[in-house]
Structures are given as structure tokens and as C-alpha cells.
N, C-alpha and C positions, 0 to 999 in steps of 0.2 A: 605784646600783642602778636608780634612776628613769631615769638617762640611758641605761643599757643597755637597759631596757625600751622607751624611746622609739626607740632605734636598731633594735631587733628589729622593732618595729611598722612603722617606715618601710620596713625591708627586706622585710617580708611584703607591705606595700601595693604596693611597687614590683614585687615578684614577681608579685602577682595582676594588676596592670595589664599587665605584660609578657605574662602568659598570655592575658589577654583580647585584647590587640592581636594576639598571635600567632594566636589562634583566628580573629579577624576577618580576618586576612590569608590564611588558608587558603582556596583556591578551593573552591566547591561541586563535589562529585564526582558525575558522572552516569555510571553504568555501563550501557551499551547492549549487551544480550546477544541474539543471534539464532542460528538453526540452519542458515542457508544460507551459500553461498559469497559472497565479496566481489564476484564478477562478476555476481551476480543483481541485479534491481532493488532488493530489500530491502538487500542488501549495499552497493550503491552509495549508497542513501539514507542508510544509517547513516554511511558515510564522509563524505558531503557535509555531514550534520548536524554531525559532529565538526569538519570544516574551517571551516564558517561560525561555529560557536560560538567557536572559537579566534581567529578574525579579529575578531569583534564583541564578545566578552566576555573579552578577554585578562586573565588573572589573577583573574577572577571565577568562571569556570566551567571545569572540566576534564571532558572527555568521554573515556571509555575504551570502545572497541568490541571486542566478543568475538564473532567469527564462528564458523560451523561447530560449534556446540555446545561450544566450547572452555571456556566458563564454566559454563553450565547447559544441559542437554538438555531434551527435551520434558517429561519427567516431573517436573522440579524447578523450572523457570523461574517458574511462577506462584506457587509457595510462596515463592520468593526475592523476587519482586516485592512480595508482601503483607507480607513481613518487612523490606522496604526494603533488602535486600541487593543488589538491582539496581533501577535506577530507570526504565529504558525497555526495553520488549519490543515485538515486532511479530508476535504469533502469528496463526495462521489462526483465523477465527471459531469453528470447531469445538472449539477448545480452551477456549472461554469459555462453553460452553452451561450449565455448572453455575452460572454467575453471572447469566445472563439467557438465557431461552429464545428471545427475539426473534432473536438472532444466528444461529439455526439456518436462518434464511431463506437465507443465503448458501450453504448446503449443498444446497439443492434443485436437483437435476439438471435441466438444460435450462430453467431459469427465465429467464435472460437470453440474448438472441440474440447479443450481442457485448459487448466492453468498453465501447463507447460507451453502451449501455443501462444497464450496471451503474453507470457514472459518473453518468448522469443521476439514477438513483435515489439514490445515495449523497449527492449534493449537494442533494437535495430536503429539505424540512422533516422528513419522516419518517425519511429516511436519516441526517440529522445528529442527530436526537433519539436514535437508537440508540447513538451514541457516549457518551451520558450515562446509559445505562440500567443501569450497574453501579456507580454512585457510592455507593450504599448498601452495597456490598460492599467499598468501599475501592479501586476501580479507576476511573480516568478515561480515557476514550478521547480521543485528541488528533487523529487523522486516519485516513483510509483510504488504504492504499498498495496499488496494483495490481501484480500479477505475471503478467498475461496470462491467457488462457483455459486451462482444464485439458483434457488429452487422455488417452485410454486407451492403455496399453501392455500387450502380452500376448505369449505365445508361439504364438498362433493368431490368424487374422484376426477382427476384431470389426466386422461390418457391420450385423447385425441383433441385436435384444435376445436372441434365442435363442442366439446365439453365446457369450454370457457364462455360460451355464448350466454349473455345476460348477467354474468357475474360482475359485481362491483369491485374492481381491482384498485387497490391503492397504488399510485405511481408517484415517483419523484417529480420535481418541477421540471419535467422534460416533455416538450411537444412530441419528440420522436417516440418516447415510451408510450405516451397517450395514443399516438397514431397506430402503433403496433397492436395495442389492445383493442382499438377500434376495428382494425383489420380482422381480429379474432371474434368480432361481434360481442365483445365484452364492453363494460362501461368503466372507463378510466376516471379515477378521482384523485386529484393531487392532494397530498397530505404530508405533513411534517413527520419525520421519523418518530419523534417523541409521542405522537398522537396515534400511532398505528394500533397499539394494544387496545386502547379504549375504543377505537373505531371498529376493530374486529369484534370486540366484546358486545358493543351496542348495535352492530349490524349496519353502521354507516358504510362500511366496506365489508365484504365477506370473502376476500381473497387478497393475497399480496405475494411478493417474492423477496427473498433475502438469502444470504449464505447461512449455513448451519449455525455458525457462532452467534449470529444475531437472532435467529429463530429460537435458539435455546436460551440465550442470556436475557432476551426480552419476553420470554415465555409465550411466544405465539402458538407453540404447540398445545398450550392449555386451552386455547379458544379456537383451534382449527382441527377438524377431524382428519384431514388428509394432507400429506406432504408428498408432492411429486418430485422425485429427485431428477429434475430435468437438466440441470447444468446448462441452462439456456443463456446465461450471461455471466460475465466476470464481475465478481465483487471487487471493485477496484477503487482505490483512493489516490488522489494527487496530494502530495505534501507540498503546500504552497506558502509563500511568504509575501510580505509587502516589498515591492521592488526597491523603493527608495530606502526603506529601513535596511534591507539586506546589503545593498551597494554602499550604504553609509557606514557599515561596520569596519573596524580596523582590519586590514588585510590578513594579519596573522590570526585574528579571532575568527574571521569568516572562513579562512582555510581550514582551521581545526574543526569548526562546526560542519563544514562540508565533508571532512573525513569521518566525523562521527555519524553523520546522516548516511553516508555510504555503508558504514558498518551496521547501523541499525536497520537499514533497508534490507540488506542480505538476511539478517536474522528474522525480521518480520515476515519476509517472503518464505523463508525456510520453515518457520513455525506455522504459517497459515494453514497448511493442509493438516498438520497434526492437531491443531486446536479445533479445526472444523470436524475432524473425525471424532475427537473427544466429545464435542457438542452433540454430534449426531448420536453417539452412543448414549448420551444423557437423555435425548428424546426417546430413543428406543427403550431405555430402562424405565422411563416414566409410564410407558404404555398408554399414553393419552392420544397419540396420533398414529394412523396407519401410513406406512411409507410405501409409495409406489415408485417403480423404476421404469423409465421409458426405454423401449427397444430402439435400435438404430433406425428402423423403418418409421417408427412413430416420431422420432426426432426430425427425420427428413420431412415428414408431413407438416410438422409445426414450422419448420424453417420455410417451407413453401408458402404457408398461410400468411406469413408476415412480409413476404416479398413486396407487396404493394407499398408498404410503408418504407421499406428500403429504397425503392425506386424514387419515392417522393422526396427523400432527403439526400439522395446520392449527390446532387449538385452542390449542396451546402457542405457536405463532408469531404467530397472529392473521390471520384471513382478510383483513381490510382491508389489512394490511401486504403480504401476498402479492399482492393485487390491485394495489396501488400499484407494486410491483416489476414486475409484468407490464405495466402501463401504460407503464413506461419504455421498453419495446421499440418503442413508436411515437414516432418523433421528432416534436417539435412543429413546426408550420409557421408561416409568417409572418415578419415582419422586426422587429428591435428598434425601439422607439419613439424611443429616443435617437439624435439625428442623428449624433453623433460615433461611436457604436457601429456605426451603419449604414455609415458610411464605413470604419470599421475592418474590418467583415465583407467589404466589397467589395475593399478593398486586400489583405486576407489571402488571398482567393480568387485574386486576380491574381498575388500573389507565389508562391502554391503552384503555380499553373500555370507560372509562369516558371521556378521552380527544379526542377520535376518531382519524380518519386519517388512510389511508391505510398503510402508513409507520409504524406507531406505532403498528397496529394490526398484521402486518406481522412479525415485528421484535420480538414481544413478544415470539413467539414460538422458534425463533432462540436462544434467550438468555436462555430460559428454557432448551433447548437442551444442551447448553453449561454447564449449571449447573450440568447436569447428566454426561457429558463427562469429565469434568475437576476436579481438586482437589478443595476442599472447598474454599480456599482463592481466587483462580483465578475465581471461580464461583461467589463469592461475588463481586469481582472487576467488572465483566461484568453486574451483576444484578444491582449493584448500579449505574453503568453508565446509565442504562436504566432509573432508577429513576431520575437522573439528566437530561437526555434527554427529559423526558416528563413533567418536571416542577413540581416534587413533592415538598413538603414542605422542605425548606432548612435545618432547624434544625432537622427534622425527618430523612432526608437522612444522615446528618452528624452523628447523633447519631447511626443510624444503621451501618454506615460505621465503626465507631470506635469499636462498639461491635463485629462486624464480624472480623475485623482485629486483635483485641486483642485476639480473640479466636484462631488465627492462629500463628504457630511458623515458617512457611516456607516462609513467606514474611518478608522482613526486615522492621524495624521501619521506615527507611527513605522512602521506597516505600509507606508504609501505610500513613504516614503524607502527602506525595506528592499527593496521590490520594484523600485523604479526603479533602485536600484543593480544588482540582478541582471539586469534587462533590458539595461542599458548594458553590463555585463560580458559577458553572453552574446552580445550583438550584435557587440561588438568582437572577441570570440573567433571568432565565425563569419566575420566579415569578414576577419580575419587569416588564417584557415585556407584561405580561398578565393583568396588572392593568392599 
């Protein structure tokens, strides 16, 4: 009997050990749910994140991407995140206002002049602090992902604020957005992203706003006669996670995921303008909508028309935060103090001129501004991403990257190695595609 008992005990112990080992062998599952198409900047970012995680954390982390509201839609995704049924989302700030009122800042119409201004603010101390403003609610912000500037679409021309009067505008679940359309004498109607096309088609709403990538991928131009290139708001997403899940990850795994997110964020933001320009051209080629462009004077009148709503929500957002965002519209002047960065800025400008293209020429000034704004290591990060983006010599980019990163003590070695790998890969890819 004693022998039988000892045998059963050993069997149970072996079974328990097998269960523990089996559990340890299971990869950490990260479900990334979003509501847009794979072809949008957000969709591309999700797929790039999945690819890099599979390459760098094989067997340790598995990423599943669910696009086009295929897992959770607008109404359910936040509840799912808080219950840890999904681990990554990238919602618009308007969907997070119940967790922090500060993020309403990004819904202020005509706040930012362009994407460059929005990025300058996001990368400032105040902008980065906003990512952590929901941790007491169980939500951790990891990054800002851009999706281009938002533009009006309607079945009538929108040139002056008075043109919006009486139109039924689809708005996100944001009281501030609704208040701004009310100030324009329009009728705001809150509607989920997945319902916009049908709403426009059936007349439940007859106007909306989105970046070019969403207008084209969701086919809004097929049911709207006019698109006003207003650039009145930033198409902006926050990459967020469940705080308890994120903090519970093994430190080494979390560190590598953070490095990957940094890398993906730079690429998403770099590609956003190019993808939106491509989408805009798709709309033009379709011939189904007429595109109108606001003058500076018209933009000023629109901005003035929504000021009552700004004033109403100023207390919730914070006057200092709004002023800091407005200050980002003025690009800083001067040159970086760091000699290597100064050389990088000059080389980047020359390469952009050599390679041509509106995107490259416009972006050069943005990256140079960041080098003034940010600490040297972060400036190097963005400068070298520009090198990779315009196809500079792979070995030269790699060498510069290592020199700059070695000179910095504030970036971890892991992040340095991760970024240097991406610079080399992107540079080689660009070089190969040009031959």
C-alpha cells in the first residue's frame, strides 16, 4: 500500500511538473484589435509590430492582429481591453475622454497647422506625459500613431463656416466634437466608425471628417460629392495596453516590446503622409468627388467659429496644455549643438535634395526641428530614420547610427541595437529597390 501511495505521489508530481513546464512553454498572447483597413497607417503599423515580434521574440510572444472591427468594434473594444480580453488597441483620443479629459486636446478643430506641429507637441514633455494620464484607470499609453490630417466630406461645398449649417455630421463619441459642430450650426450625430458608409449612403448623416487614408479605404468618396481639404484636425491614435498586463510581463520581454514599438512608431509616422497622399490620388483618379482647398483666410474664419466650444472645454483640458499645443505651430530655429547631429542635418538636407520628391523635401525641415527640440540621442534616432527613409548607403547609415548611439548614455543598448538593425535593413531595402 505504501509503495502504491509513493507511486501515485511521484506520478502526480511528474504531472504537475509537466503542467508547469507546458505552461511556461506557451507563448504570451497579444491580441491587437483595430477598426481600420490593413492598408491604412494604423493597419500597417499593427502588421509591422506582429512581424518584428515574431522575428525577435520567437516562441516567447505571439501577436494576433484583428483589423476592420473583426474582433471588437468601437463600442466594445475598451471594455475588452480593461478585461484583458485584448491587449493592444489604437483608438482615437475621443474614445478615451471618459478616462482623462486632457486627451480632448486632440479634438480641438484647427489647433495644429499641420502634422509636423502635432508631432512636435506629442514629443514634448507635456505630450509624452499625456500617455501616462490614464494609468490610475488601468490603461497605459505606449505611443502616438499619426494617420494624417482630417478633412471634411459632404454633399455640398464647404468653404465657409456658414456652409456647415444644418448638415448632419457624423462625430466620434466626443462631447467636444459635438459642441464644435453645434457652434457651426450643424447637427452632430455620434456614430461608430464601421457605420459611417451606410450612414452616408442612407442619409442618416450627410457629412463627416477623416484623413485621406480612411476616406479612400472606406469609400466615402463614392457617396460624398465634395471633399474640403481642411486639415482641421489631426488624425491621431494612441497605442494603449492594459496596465496590469503590461507591468506583469517579464522585464526582458517588455523591454524588447518597447523597443519594437519605438521602431514601429517612427515608421508609422514616417509613412502616414505618403500613404495619405497615395489615398488622395486614388480619390482624384476615381473622379467621384470634387476636392476643395481652404485658403489661410478661410481657415482663420473656421477657427474663429469654433472658439465658443474651445472656451467651454478649456477648463477640462487645461489652458496651459492648449497654449503648449499652439506653441508647437511655431517651428524652433537654430542649429543642434551636437556636432555629429549638425553634420547629420546637413547631410539629410543634401540627400533629400538629391533624391527629390515633395515628401522628402517637406520632411527634412521636420526632422531638423526635432533635432533642436529633443535630446541628442532621440534626435539621432529621427535623423537616422530619415537616412533610412531616403535610401542612403546602408553601411554609412549603420556606421553613423552606432557612433551616435555609443555617444549617448540615455538610450539603452537594447534600443540602440534594435534601431541600428532597422536602419541597416531599411537602407539595404531602399538601395536594392533603386537598382
